[in-house]
MIFIBA-511019 format. One record per residue: residue in one letter; chain; x, y, z of N, C-alpha, C in turn. Coordinates in pm, whole numbers, plus 50000, padded with zeros to 5 digits. Example, Ala and Ser with C-alpha at 12.3 -4.5 7.8 and 13.67 -1.06 7.14 Angstrom:
  code  unit  n.east  n.north   n.up  ca.east  ca.north  ca.up  c.east  c.north   c.up
     a     A   51319    49431  50780    51230     49550  50780   51320    49670  50780
     s     A   51285    49775  50708    51367     49894  50714   51290    50003  50787
This chain:
  code  unit  n.east  n.north   n.up  ca.east  ca.north  ca.up  c.east  c.north   c.up
     m     A   81306    68432  90524    81200     68528  90542   81174    68553  90690
     l     A   81175    68448  90771    81148     68465  90914   81255    68551  90982
     k     A   81381    68534  90944    81489     68615  91001   81471    68762  90961
     f     A   81428    68783  90837    81405     68919  90788   81292    68986  90865
     i     A   81184    68914  90888    81069     68968  90961   81108    69006  91104
     q     A   81188    68921  91169    81230     68948  91306   81314    69075  91315
     s     A   81397    69102  91215    81483     69220  91220   81409    69347  91179
     v     A   81297    69336  91113    81225     69453  91063   81102    69486  91145
     l     A   81054    69393  91227    80928     69410  91297   80926    69531  91390
     v     A   81026    69549  91473    81028     69660  91568   81036    69795  91497
     p     A   81127    69814  91399    81128     69942  91328   80997    69969  91252
     l     A   80937    69864  91198    80811     69881  91124   80699    69925  91217
     c     A   80689    69863  91334    80587     69903  91432   80611    70046  91478
     s     A   80735    70083  91498    80769     70219  91539   80728    70319  91431
     y     A   80754    70285  91306    80718     70372  91194   80567    70392  91187
     f     A   80491    70284  91198    80345     70295  91191   80289    70375  91308
     t     A   80348    70359  91425    80303     70436  91541   80330    70585  91519
     h     A   80445    70616  91462    80483     70754  91436   80395    70818  91328
     r     A   80353    70739  91228    80276     70790  91115   80125    70791  91138
     q     A   80079    70758  91258    79936     70757  91285   79877    70896  91261
     v     A   79762    70897  91199    79693     71023  91170   79608    71060  91291
     r     A   79615    71185  91328    79532     71232  91440   79387    71242  91396
     s     A   79298    71200  91483    79156     71201  91452   79102    71344  91458
     t     A   79020    71380  91360    78959     71512  91357   78827    71513  91431
     g     A   78774    71394  91464    78646     71384  91531   78529    71391  91435
     i     A   78557    71398  91305    78452     71404  91205   78453    71273  91127
     p     A   78355    71186  91149    78352     71059  91076   78294    71077  90936
     f     A   78345    71003  90841    78294     71005  90704   78239    70868  90672
     v     A   78123    70863  90608    78059     70738  90572   78037    70737  90422
     d     A   78082    70631  90358    78062     70617  90214   77933    70538  90193
     s     A   77836    70597  90126    77707     70531  90109   77689    70472  89969
     s     A   77800    70459  89895    77786     70398  89762   77759    70248  89777
     k     A   77681    70193  89685    77643     70053  89699   77757    69962  89656
     i     A   77767    69851  89723    77868     69751  89693   77795    69623  89655
     q     A   77828    69569  89539    77765     69447  89495   77829    69330  89568
     v     A   77751    69258  89647    77804     69151  89731   77819    69022  89651
     c     A   77717    68984  89584    77723     68860  89507   77624    68865  89392
     h     A   77632    68766  89308    77543     68756  89193   77399    68737  89242
     n     A   77303    68789  89168    77162     68782  89208   77113    68640  89233
     l     A   77169    68542  89163    77126     68404  89183   77168    68348  89318
     r     A   77270    68410  89382    77320     68360  89510   77276    68444  89629
     i     A   77190    68541  89610    77150     68630  89719   77087    68553  89834
     l     A   77003    68457  89806    76935     68383  89912   77030    68294  89992
     r     A   77142    68255  89933    77239     68170  90004   77339    68252  90086
     h     A   77347    68381  90062    77443     68466  90132   77391    68494  90273
     q     A   77456    68439  90375    77405     68447  90512   77493    68530  90606
     v     A   77598    68596  90555    77693     68665  90643   77626    68779  90720
     f     A   77550    68863  90652    77486     68977  90718   77335    68961  90722
     k     A   77290    68838  90736    77146     68812  90741   77086    68885  90860
     g     A   76981    68960  90838    76917     69036  90945   76973    69176  90961
     t     A   77090    69203  90903    77151     69336  90913   77144    69409  90779
     a     A   77191    69343  90675    77196     69406  90543   77062    69394  90473
     k     A   77035    69493  90391    76910     69494  90314   76943    69528  90169
     r     A   76852    69488  90082    76867     69525  89940   76793    69654  89915
């Protein structure tokens, strides 16, 4: 696997650089709610404490 990765890495990076999408300057924000965790664990969830709200 390591030999395969070494031989494919440069062409893969080149492909991704070539396929980059040009920015239109118009950002899109998805405001649909995402369920983070079960209601019983809400108080223990500390990742976005102070940032996220219910």
